[in-house]
N, C-alpha and C positions, 0 to 999 in steps of 0.2 A: 504494500500500500504506500503510495507516494505521499510525502508530507506536503500539505497545501499551506504554505507559509502565509499566503494572503488570508485564508480563512482563520488561521490561528491569530493573526494580528487583529483582524476584524473582531474576533471574539474577545480578545484582550481589551480592545477599545471599548466594547460594550461593558465589560466588567469595570473598567476605569470610570465610565459614566455612572454606573450603578453605585460605585463607592462614593463618588462625588455627591450624589443625591443623598445617600445615607449619612455621610458626614455633615452635609449642610443641614439636614434635618436635626441631627444631634446638636449642631451649633445653635440652631434656632430654639431648641428646647433646653439648652444649658441654662442653669440658674446662676452661675457665677462667671465673671469675665474671663478668668483663667481657662476654664473648661471651654467656653465659647471660642476663645482665641486658639486653643489647641485644635479643635475640630475645624476651624476656619483654615488653619495652616495645613491640615490634612487635605482639605478640599483643594487648596492651591497645589499641593504636591501631586495629587491625582490628576489635576488639570495639566500639569507639566508632563506627567507620564503619557497622558492621552495625546498631547501635542507631539511628543517624540515618536509614539507609535504611528500616528497619522503621517508624519514625515517619512518614516521608513516604509509605510505602505505605499505612499505615493512614489517613492524611489523604486520600489519593486515593480509597481505597475508600469513605470516608465521603461525600466530595463526589459520587462517581459512584453512590453507593447500591448498591454491590455488594461 
């Protein structure tokens, strides 16, 4: 079975988006500023992960011509 790197990256992007939503919800529900800031930082980190994955996916699509 061939490894479909595009599908794997697309799934990872989906997981990063879900993590962002979950962390943002936790930030919104946080009762103290430290906890809110912690979850907001996690949201930013997940956004950076998503950006890098999207860049790699675009590069792969360009190389493969699809």
